[in-house]
Wavefront OBJ file of the C-alpha trace (Angstrom):
o trace
v 41.193 101.919 -21.670
v 37.912 102.864 -23.329
v 38.531 106.377 -24.593
v 36.143 107.296 -27.360
v 36.396 110.154 -29.862
v 33.463 111.458 -31.830
v 34.070 112.315 -35.472
v 31.541 114.934 -36.593
v 31.582 114.797 -40.388
v 30.900 118.266 -41.808
v 33.224 118.579 -44.809
v 30.795 118.131 -47.698
v 30.024 120.698 -50.377
v 26.220 120.622 -49.836
v 25.846 120.408 -53.610
v 22.112 119.675 -53.500
v 21.453 122.632 -51.206
v 23.437 125.250 -53.115
v 24.746 126.702 -49.822
v 26.600 125.293 -46.802
v 23.894 123.297 -45.018
v 26.119 123.277 -41.929
v 25.175 126.946 -41.414
v 21.431 126.772 -42.102
v 19.490 128.146 -39.113
v 17.674 125.549 -37.036
v 15.953 126.605 -33.832
v 18.140 129.599 -33.097
v 21.478 128.134 -34.102
v 23.175 126.592 -37.136
v 22.528 122.956 -38.038
v 26.141 122.047 -37.263
v 26.059 123.972 -33.976
v 23.149 121.806 -32.824
v 25.224 118.671 -33.412
v 28.333 120.112 -31.774
v 26.473 121.321 -28.673
v 25.051 117.834 -28.062
v 28.389 116.122 -28.729
v 30.054 118.521 -26.273
v 27.485 117.692 -23.571
v 27.976 113.945 -24.054
v 30.503 111.622 -22.434
v 32.666 111.547 -25.567
v 36.278 112.198 -24.540
v 37.009 114.290 -27.634
v 34.923 115.731 -30.478
v 36.737 115.965 -33.807
v 35.054 118.392 -36.206
v 35.986 117.427 -39.765
v 35.620 120.394 -42.118
v 36.413 120.713 -45.815
v 34.340 122.793 -48.246
v 34.286 126.452 -47.153
v 35.918 125.432 -43.874
v 36.927 128.964 -42.870
v 33.484 130.405 -43.599
v 31.889 127.671 -41.526
v 34.300 128.157 -38.602
v 33.706 131.923 -38.691
v 29.935 131.563 -38.534
v 29.468 128.910 -35.866
v 28.431 129.933 -32.361
v 30.260 126.929 -30.854
v 33.642 127.720 -29.311
v 35.922 125.466 -31.342
v 38.835 126.374 -29.059
v 37.158 124.383 -26.270
v 39.596 121.667 -25.079
v 37.083 118.941 -25.953
v 37.024 120.046 -29.617
v 39.625 119.325 -32.268
v 39.202 120.735 -35.783
v 40.559 118.702 -38.694
v 40.638 120.032 -42.240
v 39.957 117.382 -44.884
v 41.579 118.698 -48.019
v 40.333 115.628 -49.915
v 36.665 116.244 -49.100
v 35.712 116.006 -52.783
v 36.488 112.268 -52.569
v 33.457 111.781 -50.367
v 32.566 110.807 -46.820
v 35.235 108.117 -46.626
v 37.952 110.788 -46.879
v 36.494 112.612 -43.865
v 36.393 109.426 -41.801
v 40.049 108.761 -42.652
v 41.061 112.367 -41.881
v 39.321 112.285 -38.512
v 40.555 108.809 -37.639
v 44.146 109.749 -38.471
v 43.971 112.524 -35.865
v 42.903 110.232 -33.004
v 43.718 106.591 -33.731
v 46.860 106.434 -31.585
v 45.094 107.620 -28.428
v 41.480 106.480 -28.714
v 40.201 102.898 -28.735
v 36.854 103.717 -30.294
v 35.447 106.332 -32.613
v 31.845 107.391 -33.005
v 30.860 108.656 -36.435
v 28.306 111.454 -36.147
v 26.833 113.160 -39.198
v 27.108 116.934 -39.089
v 23.827 117.226 -40.982
v 21.808 115.158 -38.478
v 20.741 118.008 -36.164
v 18.328 116.076 -33.934
v 20.928 113.734 -32.446
v 21.089 114.292 -28.691
v 23.693 113.810 -25.996
v 21.360 111.232 -24.438
v 21.386 109.144 -27.625
v 25.175 109.450 -27.886
v 25.670 108.416 -24.254
v 23.180 105.537 -24.500
v 24.997 104.197 -27.564
v 28.389 104.419 -25.820
v 27.083 102.681 -22.698
v 25.416 99.809 -24.552
v 28.318 99.174 -26.935
v 30.924 99.137 -24.151
v 28.718 96.866 -22.065
v 28.277 94.440 -24.995
v 32.007 94.033 -25.620
v 31.331 94.081 -29.371
v 33.674 96.083 -31.624
v 30.901 97.772 -33.624
v 27.748 99.587 -32.602
v 24.915 101.415 -34.309
v 21.645 103.118 -33.531
v 18.752 101.123 -34.933
v 15.565 102.923 -35.920
v 12.753 100.517 -36.747
v 14.348 97.785 -38.811
v 17.186 99.819 -40.243
v 20.647 100.784 -39.134
v 21.153 104.489 -38.588
v 23.681 106.926 -37.119
v 25.624 107.485 -34.966
v 27.828 104.385 -35.250
v 30.746 103.191 -33.107
v 33.823 101.511 -34.546
v 36.604 100.079 -32.388
v 40.334 99.869 -32.922
v 40.342 96.397 -34.493
v 38.518 97.879 -37.501
v 40.704 100.985 -37.947
v 42.771 99.331 -40.717
v 39.576 98.669 -42.686
v 38.482 102.275 -42.291
v 41.747 103.397 -43.858
v 40.814 101.393 -46.963
v 37.485 103.166 -47.482
v 36.884 104.958 -50.759
v 34.111 107.142 -52.156
v 31.024 108.629 -50.572
v 29.808 105.506 -48.787
v 31.096 106.076 -45.280
v 31.618 102.971 -43.157
v 28.520 101.070 -44.251
v 30.509 98.245 -45.889
v 32.438 97.600 -42.676
v 29.148 97.261 -40.817
v 27.383 95.302 -43.548
v 30.164 92.716 -43.703
v 30.241 92.154 -39.921
v 26.621 92.021 -38.718
v 27.428 89.546 -35.930
v 29.914 92.015 -34.432
v 27.444 94.920 -34.186
v 25.682 95.956 -31.013
v 22.415 97.425 -32.273
v 20.995 100.000 -29.893
v 17.468 101.382 -29.772
v 17.624 105.124 -29.045
v 15.204 104.543 -26.188
v 13.217 107.673 -27.024
v 11.343 109.272 -29.892
v 14.508 109.845 -31.917
v 14.185 111.380 -35.388
v 17.265 110.470 -37.414
v 16.609 113.174 -39.976
v 19.618 114.183 -42.054
v 19.532 117.320 -44.159
v 20.293 116.433 -47.773
v 17.719 118.539 -49.579
v 15.623 121.669 -49.115
v 12.650 119.398 -48.497
v 14.547 117.796 -45.580
v 15.395 121.232 -44.218
v 11.810 122.466 -44.405
v 10.750 119.271 -42.612
v 13.298 120.014 -39.876
v 12.048 123.588 -39.475
v 8.454 122.383 -39.165
v 9.445 119.763 -36.596
v 11.324 122.332 -34.508
v 8.422 124.786 -34.705
v 6.078 122.028 -33.544
v 8.450 121.491 -30.607
v 8.257 125.202 -29.750
v 11.703 126.135 -31.094
v 11.675 129.387 -33.038
v 14.380 131.073 -35.076
l 1 2 3 4 5 6 7 8 9 10 11 12 13 14 15 16 17 18 19 20 21 22 23 24 25 26 27 28 29 30 31 32 33 34 35 36 37 38 39 40 41 42 43 44 45 46 47 48 49 50 51 52 53 54 55 56 57 58 59 60 61 62 63 64 65 66 67 68 69 70 71 72 73 74 75 76 77 78 79 80 81 82 83 84 85 86 87 88 89 90 91 92 93 94 95 96 97 98 99 100 101 102 103 104 105 106 107 108 109 110 111 112 113 114 115 116 117 118 119 120 121 122 123 124 125 126 127 128 129 130 131 132 133 134 135 136 137 138 139 140 141 142 143 144 145 146 147 148 149 150 151 152 153 154 155 156 157 158 159 160 161 162 163 164 165 166 167 168 169 170 171 172 173 174 175 176 177 178 179 180 181 182 183 184 185 186 187 188 189 190 191 192 193 194 195 196 197 198 199 200 201 202 203 204 205 206 207
């Protein structure tokens, strides 16, 4: 069985932005909606949306239909403890039924279903328990983590995500080139957001 669940991490407080970055407009829809639409189109078996800060406001203002059978919403009440708490919350909702998870950042709005599917295909083909998109010489997101590493994910602490698990097991990672002009831009600051808006305008996407 090779069922794979995507964990879209969108629980953070967007402290540097001063407003929920999940809801910032980006090419006619919210940043988080862009991620969810692509995850929904992909071959992921389930898409877990992990919310925390202002969860109800975010749910109320998304255009995505979170009642879709491929979506599952998880509320991370410990979101103030950082990204690790969202990974654990999402993993806890799926670990009994899914052999792999894909961690997708909710503030990386240019990830596409093609990139997600390419990563799944290459990791499953490799037989390795870990997988990651590689941009240039650096590891990026999304990343895939298989069942044998679930216990280590449950030990994560702080706002570091799963990077230690990957850093300590480089020989077990299937690195995957996105195979296209993939911009792994994540929205952490207003400067990032303005860069995203300019990129989308250059691509012909208007608000």
